[in-house]
C-alpha positions as CSV (number, residue, x, y, z in Angstrom):
1,M,206.4,180.3,115.9
2,E,203.2,180.8,114.5
3,H,202.2,177.3,115.5
4,Q,203.3,177.6,119.4
5,I,202.0,181.1,119.5
6,N,198.7,179.7,118.4
7,G,198.5,176.9,121.2
8,M,199.3,179.1,123.7
9,A,196.1,181.5,122.9
10,T,193.9,178.5,122.9
11,S,195.4,177.6,126.1
12,I,194.7,180.6,127.4
13,R,191.4,180.9,125.6
14,N,190.6,177.5,127.9
15,K,191.1,178.6,131.0
16,L,189.4,182.1,130.4
17,G,186.5,179.9,129.5
18,S,186.3,177.9,132.6
19,L,186.1,180.8,134.7
20,D,183.0,181.2,136.6
21,V,182.5,185.0,136.1
22,S,178.7,184.6,137.3
23,H,180.5,183.3,140.9
24,R,183.2,185.8,140.9
25,L,180.4,188.8,140.4
26,S,177.5,187.8,143.1
27,H,177.1,188.8,146.7
28,H,179.6,186.4,148.8
29,C,179.1,187.1,152.8
30,I,180.9,183.8,153.9
31,Y,184.4,184.2,153.3
32,K,187.5,182.0,154.1
33,V,190.2,182.6,156.2
34,P,193.4,183.4,154.1
35,E,196.3,181.8,155.2
36,H,198.5,184.9,156.0
37,I,195.8,185.5,158.9
38,R,195.3,182.4,160.1
39,K,198.5,181.0,160.4
40,E,198.7,183.8,163.4
41,K,196.2,181.8,166.1
42,E,195.2,178.6,163.6
43,E,192.9,177.4,166.7
44,C,190.6,181.0,166.3
45,Y,189.7,180.1,162.5
46,R,189.2,176.3,162.8
47,P,186.4,175.0,164.3
48,S,187.5,172.7,167.5
49,I,184.8,169.4,167.4
50,I,182.0,170.7,164.9
51,S,181.6,171.5,161.0
52,I,178.8,173.8,160.0
53,G,178.8,174.1,156.4
54,P,180.8,172.9,153.6
55,I,184.1,174.8,154.3
56,Y,185.1,171.7,156.7
57,Y,182.9,168.9,155.4
58,G,184.1,165.9,155.6
59,D,187.2,166.7,157.7
60,P,187.7,163.5,159.8
61,S,189.2,165.6,163.1
62,L,185.0,166.7,163.1
63,Q,183.5,163.4,162.5
64,A,182.6,163.1,166.3
65,M,179.9,165.3,166.2
66,Q,178.3,163.9,162.8
67,E,175.8,161.7,165.4
68,L,175.0,164.6,167.5
69,K,173.7,166.3,164.0
70,L,171.6,163.5,162.7
71,M,169.9,163.2,166.3
72,H,169.0,166.4,166.0
73,L,167.4,166.1,162.7
74,K,165.5,162.8,163.6
75,C,163.9,165.4,166.5
76,F,163.1,168.0,164.4
77,L,161.2,165.8,161.8
78,Q,159.4,163.8,164.4
79,Q,158.3,167.5,166.6
80,G,158.2,169.3,163.1
81,N,154.6,169.9,161.0
82,N,153.7,166.1,160.5
83,A,152.4,167.6,156.6
84,Y,156.4,167.5,155.8
85,N,158.3,164.6,155.5
86,I,162.4,164.6,154.8
87,E,161.5,164.4,150.8
88,H,159.6,167.9,150.9
89,Y,162.6,169.3,153.0
90,I,164.9,168.4,150.4
91,N,163.3,169.6,147.0
92,V,163.1,172.9,148.9
93,I,166.4,172.9,149.7
94,H,167.1,171.9,146.1
95,G,165.3,175.1,145.2
96,W,167.5,176.9,147.2
97,E,170.7,175.4,146.1
98,E,171.9,178.0,143.4
99,E,171.2,181.2,146.4
100,A,172.8,179.1,148.7
101,R,176.2,178.5,146.5
102,S,176.8,182.4,145.9
103,Y,176.8,183.0,150.2
104,Y,180.3,181.4,149.6
105,A,183.1,183.3,148.3
106,E,185.1,180.3,147.4
107,K,183.8,178.4,144.8
108,I,181.8,174.9,146.6
109,S,183.0,171.3,144.8
110,L,180.4,169.2,146.5
111,S,177.9,168.2,143.7
112,S,174.1,168.9,144.3
113,N,173.5,166.0,146.6
114,E,176.2,166.4,148.9
115,F,175.4,170.1,149.1
116,I,171.6,169.4,149.9
117,E,172.3,166.7,152.3
118,M,174.7,169.1,154.0
119,I,172.5,172.0,154.5
120,L,169.7,169.7,155.5
121,V,171.5,168.3,158.4
122,D,173.6,171.2,159.3
123,A,170.6,173.8,159.2
124,T,168.0,171.0,161.2
125,F,171.3,170.5,163.8
126,L,171.5,174.3,164.3
127,I,167.7,175.5,164.1
128,Y,167.1,172.5,167.2
129,L,169.7,173.2,169.1
130,F,168.4,177.3,169.4
131,M,165.2,175.7,169.9
132,L,167.1,174.2,172.8
133,S,168.0,177.1,174.6
134,S,165.0,179.2,174.3
135,S,162.1,179.3,176.8
136,H,159.4,180.2,174.0
137,V,159.3,177.1,172.6
138,F,158.7,173.5,174.5
139,L,160.6,170.3,172.9
140,E,160.0,166.5,174.1
141,K,163.6,165.3,173.2
142,Q,166.9,167.0,174.1
143,P,169.6,164.5,172.5
144,V,172.2,165.4,174.4
145,E,173.1,167.8,177.2
146,G,176.9,167.4,177.0
147,N,179.5,169.4,179.7
148,V,180.3,172.9,180.3
149,Q,183.6,173.0,178.1
150,M,181.5,171.0,174.9
151,L,178.9,173.5,174.7
152,L,181.5,176.7,175.7
153,Y,183.7,175.0,172.6
154,L,180.4,174.2,170.3
155,E,179.2,178.2,170.9
156,K,182.4,179.0,169.6
157,D,182.3,177.1,166.2
158,L,179.1,178.2,165.4
159,C,180.7,181.7,165.8
160,L,183.6,181.3,163.5
161,E,183.4,183.0,159.8
162,E,184.1,179.5,157.5
163,N,181.7,177.4,160.1
164,Q,178.7,179.1,158.5
165,V,175.6,178.5,156.1
166,P,172.9,181.3,155.2
167,F,170.6,182.7,157.4
168,F,167.7,182.3,155.3
169,I,167.8,178.9,154.6
170,L,167.7,178.4,158.6
171,K,164.3,180.8,159.3
172,G,162.9,179.3,155.9
173,L,163.1,175.8,157.4
174,Y,162.4,176.8,160.4
175,D,159.1,178.3,159.6
176,L,157.9,175.3,157.3
177,A,158.3,172.9,160.2
178,F,157.2,175.1,163.3
179,G,155.7,178.0,162.2
180,K,152.4,176.9,162.7
181,I,153.0,175.0,165.8
182,Y,154.5,178.3,167.5
183,P,152.6,180.8,165.7
184,F,153.9,183.8,168.0
185,T,157.7,182.8,168.2
186,S,159.6,183.6,165.2
187,F,162.9,182.4,164.5
188,I,164.2,185.3,165.1
189,D,162.9,185.2,169.0
190,V,164.2,182.0,169.4
191,T,168.0,182.7,167.6
192,S,168.3,186.1,170.4
193,V,167.9,184.0,173.4
194,F,171.0,182.1,172.3
195,I,172.5,184.8,171.4
196,S,172.5,186.4,174.6
197,Y,171.7,183.5,177.0
198,G,174.1,181.0,175.2
199,C,176.3,182.6,172.8
200,F,177.3,185.2,175.6
201,R,175.3,183.9,179.0
202,G,173.3,187.5,178.7
203,R,176.2,190.0,180.2
204,M,176.6,191.4,175.8
205,T,173.1,193.1,176.0
206,P,169.8,192.1,177.1
207,N,167.6,189.9,175.0
208,T,165.1,192.9,173.9
209,T,168.0,195.6,173.1
210,I,168.9,192.2,170.5
211,C,165.1,191.1,169.6
212,D,164.6,195.5,168.3
213,N,168.2,195.4,166.4
214,I,167.5,192.4,164.5
215,L,164.1,192.7,163.3
216,G,165.4,196.0,162.2
217,A,168.0,194.8,159.8
218,S,167.3,194.6,155.9
219,K,168.9,191.0,156.0
220,I,170.9,189.3,158.0
221,N,173.7,187.0,156.0
222,H,174.5,184.3,159.0
223,I,175.7,183.9,162.5
224,V,178.3,186.0,162.2
225,D,176.7,188.6,160.8
226,L,173.5,188.1,163.8
227,L,176.4,188.8,166.3
228,R,177.5,192.1,164.3
229,I,173.8,193.6,163.9
230,A,172.9,192.3,167.7
231,G,175.5,194.9,169.0
232,L,174.7,198.2,166.8
233,P,174.3,200.9,168.4
234,S,171.4,203.4,168.8
235,N,172.9,206.2,166.2
236,L,174.6,204.4,163.2
237,R,176.5,206.4,160.7
238,G,174.7,208.8,158.9
239,H,172.5,209.9,161.9
240,V,175.6,210.5,163.9
241,L,177.2,214.2,163.5
242,N,181.2,213.3,163.3
243,K,182.6,216.9,165.1
244,N,186.1,215.6,163.6
245,Q,186.4,215.8,160.2
246,D,190.3,216.1,159.7
247,Y,191.5,213.3,161.7
248,P,190.2,210.8,164.2
249,Q,191.2,210.9,168.2
250,F,191.5,208.0,170.5
251,P,191.0,208.1,173.8
252,L,193.9,207.9,176.7
253,S,194.0,204.6,178.6
254,V,191.3,203.8,181.6
255,T,193.9,204.7,184.1
256,E,195.2,207.8,182.3
257,L,191.4,209.2,182.4
258,S,190.5,208.0,186.1
259,A,193.4,210.4,187.4
260,V,192.0,212.7,185.0
261,G,188.4,212.6,187.1
262,V,186.6,210.1,184.2
263,K,184.1,208.0,186.2
264,F,183.3,204.7,184.3
265,M,179.9,203.4,184.8
266,A,178.4,200.2,183.3
267,T,175.5,200.1,181.2
268,K,172.9,197.4,179.9
269,C,172.5,199.1,176.6
270,K,173.5,197.4,173.2
271,I,177.2,196.7,173.4
272,F,178.5,199.1,170.7
273,D,176.6,202.0,172.6
274,I,179.6,203.5,174.6
275,R,179.1,207.2,175.8
276,F,180.7,210.1,177.5
277,V,178.0,212.1,179.5
278,D,178.8,214.5,182.4
279,G,182.0,213.3,183.1
280,A,180.9,209.6,182.9
281,L,182.2,207.1,180.7
282,E,179.3,204.8,179.7
283,I,180.3,201.2,178.9
284,P,177.7,198.7,178.4
285,T,179.0,194.8,180.5
286,F,180.9,192.6,178.8
287,T,182.2,189.5,179.4
288,I,185.5,188.0,178.6
289,R,186.4,184.2,178.5
290,E,188.4,181.3,177.4
291,T,186.5,181.3,173.8
292,A,186.2,185.7,173.4
293,E,189.2,185.7,170.8
294,A,188.1,183.4,168.4
295,V,184.8,184.7,168.6
296,F,186.9,188.6,168.6
297,R,188.6,187.4,165.1
298,S,186.2,186.0,163.4
299,I,183.9,189.4,163.4
300,I,186.7,191.3,163.0
301,F,187.2,189.5,160.0
302,Y,183.9,189.2,158.7
303,E,183.7,193.2,159.0
304,Q,186.8,193.6,157.4
305,C,185.7,191.4,153.9
306,H,182.1,193.0,154.3
307,Y,181.7,196.2,156.2
308,F,185.3,197.6,155.6
309,H,183.7,201.1,155.5
310,D,181.0,200.4,158.0
311,S,182.5,198.8,160.4
312,Y,181.5,199.2,164.6
313,F,182.8,196.2,165.9
314,I,186.1,196.8,164.3
315,D,186.0,200.0,165.8
316,Y,185.0,199.3,169.0
317,I,187.3,197.0,169.7
318,Y,190.3,199.5,168.8
319,F,188.9,201.8,171.1
320,L,189.0,199.2,173.7
321,H,192.2,198.4,173.3
322,K,193.2,202.2,173.5
323,L,191.7,202.2,176.8
324,I,192.8,198.9,178.0
325,K,197.3,199.2,177.7
326,T,197.7,197.6,181.7
327,P,196.3,195.2,184.1
328,G,195.5,198.2,186.6
329,D,193.0,199.4,183.7
330,V,191.7,196.1,183.6
331,Q,191.5,196.4,187.5
332,I,188.6,199.4,187.1
333,L,186.5,198.1,184.6
334,V,186.1,195.3,186.0
335,K,185.7,196.9,189.8
336,N,183.0,199.0,187.6
337,G,181.3,196.1,186.8
338,I,182.4,196.8,183.0
339,I,184.5,193.7,182.3
340,D,183.1,190.2,183.8
341,N,186.8,188.9,183.4
342,W,186.3,185.1,183.0
343,L,190.2,184.7,182.6
344,G,193.1,183.9,184.6
345,S,194.2,187.5,185.2
346,E,194.2,191.2,184.2
347,E,197.4,190.8,182.2
348,E,195.6,188.1,180.2
349,V,193.2,190.5,179.2
350,V,195.4,192.9,178.2
351,N,197.8,190.7,176.3
352,L,194.3,189.7,174.1
353,F,193.5,193.1,173.0
354,H,197.0,193.8,172.2
355,V,197.3,190.5,170.1
356,I,193.9,191.2,168.3
357,V,194.3,194.9,167.2
358,K,197.0,193.4,164.5
359,Q,194.7,191.8,162.4
360,I,192.7,195.1,162.1
361,V,193.1,197.7,159.5
362,L,191.2,200.5,161.1
363,Y,189.6,203.2,158.3
364,L,190.2,206.2,159.8
365,P,188.1,208.7,157.9
366,N,185.0,206.6,159.7
367,F,186.1,205.9,163.2
368,Y,182.8,205.6,165.2
369,Y,184.2,206.7,168.5
370,S,186.2,209.6,167.4
371,D,183.4,212.1,168.7
372,V,183.4,210.0,172.4
373,S,187.6,210.5,172.3
374,R,187.5,214.3,171.3
375,D,185.1,214.9,174.4
376,L,187.1,212.7,176.7
377,N,190.8,214.2,175.5
378,A,188.7,217.5,176.0
379,F,188.0,216.9,179.5
380,A,191.2,215.5,180.4
381,N,192.9,218.8,178.6
382,T,191.2,220.9,181.4
383,S,193.1,223.5,183.6
384,W,191.4,222.4,187.0
385,N,192.0,218.4,185.5
386,R,195.5,218.6,184.9
387,W,196.1,220.5,188.4
388,K,194.0,217.3,189.7
389,T,196.3,215.2,188.0
390,V,199.5,216.7,189.2
391,L,198.0,216.9,192.8
392,R,197.7,212.9,192.7
393,K,200.8,212.4,191.3
394,D,203.2,214.7,193.0
395,Y,201.4,215.1,196.6
396,F,198.8,212.0,196.8
397,N,200.5,208.6,195.5
398,H,201.7,207.7,198.9
399,P,200.5,207.6,202.2
400,W,203.5,209.6,203.8
401,S,203.1,212.4,200.7
402,C,199.6,212.9,201.7
403,I,200.6,213.6,205.7
404,S,203.8,215.8,203.9
405,V,200.9,218.0,202.0
406,I,198.8,218.3,205.3
407,Y,201.7,219.1,207.4
408,A,202.7,222.0,205.5
409,V,199.4,223.4,205.1
410,V,198.8,223.2,208.6
411,L,202.1,225.0,209.5
412,L,201.4,228.0,206.5
413,I,198.6,228.7,208.5
414,L,199.4,228.7,212.1
415,T,202.6,230.6,210.7
416,L,200.4,232.8,209.0
417,L,198.2,233.4,212.0
418,Q,201.5,234.1,214.1
419,T,202.7,236.8,212.0
420,I,199.3,238.3,211.6
421,C,199.0,238.4,215.3
422,S,202.4,239.8,216.1
423,S,202.0,242.6,213.3
424,F,199.0,243.9,215.3
425,T,200.6,243.5,218.5
426,C,203.7,245.4,216.9
427,D,202.2,247.7,215.1
428,S,200.3,249.0,218.5
429,L,203.6,249.4,220.9
430,L,204.8,251.6,217.6
431,Q,201.5,253.6,217.5
432,E,202.1,253.8,221.3
433,I,205.8,254.6,221.0
434,F,205.5,257.5,218.7
435,N,202.6,259.0,220.3
436,D,204.3,259.3,223.5
437,R,205.7,262.6,223.1
438,S,207.0,262.2,226.6
439,C,209.0,260.0,226.1
440,P,212.9,260.9,225.3
441,I,214.3,259.8,221.6
442,S,216.9,257.9,222.9
443,L,214.3,256.0,225.0
444,R,212.2,255.4,221.8
445,N,214.6,254.4,219.8
446,E,215.8,251.8,222.2
447,K,212.1,250.9,222.5
448,V,211.8,250.0,218.8
449,M,214.9,248.3,218.3
450,A,213.4,245.7,221.3
451,I,210.6,245.3,219.0
452,L,212.1,244.8,215.9
453,R,214.7,242.2,217.8
454,K,211.6,240.6,218.6
455,I,209.8,240.1,214.8
456,V,213.7,238.7,214.0
457,E,213.1,236.3,216.9
458,I,209.8,235.3,215.1
459,G,210.8,235.0,211.2
460,I,213.8,232.6,212.5
461,S,211.5,230.5,215.1
462,S,208.6,230.4,211.8
463,R,211.4,228.7,209.4
464,V,210.2,225.0,209.0
465,R,214.0,224.3,208.2
466,P,217.5,225.1,210.1
467,G,219.6,226.6,206.8
468,R,216.9,227.2,204.4
469,F,214.4,229.5,203.1
470,S,211.1,229.4,204.7
471,L,207.7,230.8,204.6
472,G,208.7,232.0,207.9
473,D,211.4,233.8,206.4
474,A,209.0,235.7,203.9
475,F,206.4,236.9,206.3
476,F,209.4,238.2,208.9
477,S,211.0,240.2,205.7
478,Q,207.8,241.5,205.2
479,A,207.9,242.9,208.7
480,I,210.8,244.6,208.4
481,L,209.3,246.0,205.0
482,I,206.2,247.4,206.8
483,F,208.1,248.7,210.3
484,T,211.2,250.2,209.2
485,P,209.6,253.3,208.0
486,G,208.1,253.7,211.3
487,F,211.4,255.0,213.0
């Protein structure tokens, strides 16, 4: 028995000794998607045409783009600083290897030579691709233009969390190769153009806004992190007074808000800058296209792994999910220039937000749009706005309903005028009868009864529908009460 215990203890010690504790304690920022999340929609987490970084390195289905990456490397070496050759870049990356490996949450099994070659090829491909999309630099050679569909999926693949290389390597290699050639164009300038005009077709946020956000960032981890930083709001947490300390509030749908008089305005602010000002909900314009779900899922997954208590994109998506419940909601946002819908229908946009929020674990105490939601709900719950909703729903939701209401109002006014005029006429006649002392009492009573019969005729003729109590009946009853004491 003692021998068996010693054997088990030795086995456990060997397992503990093989653990790479330093790797587990390092600050990761590139995460592998767990199987239970991936199986929800495999194509949204797996690259379609190109592998970047070690996770999909050597995948047979992604080797078609390997030649293109090598062509970019060749152009990078030819047009970069002549003082540096390929040996110099390999030596530089070798010095960065340990830090680069620490970025990945999963331990990388590639050898040092494989890892360095992979980083060199993938990083130079990205750098040259970003430079091709920039108007700040002038490159002589463009390896391939490609078709629109290929470029669309290429952009999508570059935004996947598992398909990343550390940003400090991209910036470092660019500075070495092109820093002196383009001294007034930083790598931030090059990437911001790609993010705004390549990845988002200029619809997500203006280039100047992206540059401001990126330049103000203390650290950029990778391209997915860059996407998140590009949209950060003007007022970050810590600068915003949270008026709702107890429980976050969420907005009504676009249709419901529109019914109570909320206007929707498209802006060109930072993507997360949603404001409610003077009865208008201001939302920056954004594009929904075929690859949007994959990009959204990637940023959501990254935020939940790395910024769970400081999520902005997750809160942004959840806020939009609450606004967009029906195709009618999408139509209103499209009409007001907030959504640029490249999908087939409004229903697809609704389904998109309905599906991706299932992946979200919301950190409720820090919901960024709670105050905006609270202001919207307060506006919707005011008495006047509630009455406007009831009027629109019950009386103005159909042309015939509108006509009926108008008819009833006109009839009410005419009945009122008729009753007032008749009252004055009858009152003057009664006064004349009672003031005429020469008139016999019997004749006086006959004249009064004649006037009352006239009032009865007025009341009956004022009825809107036979057999039902109408406004005319009400005025007639009031006339009886007024004139009866006179005789």
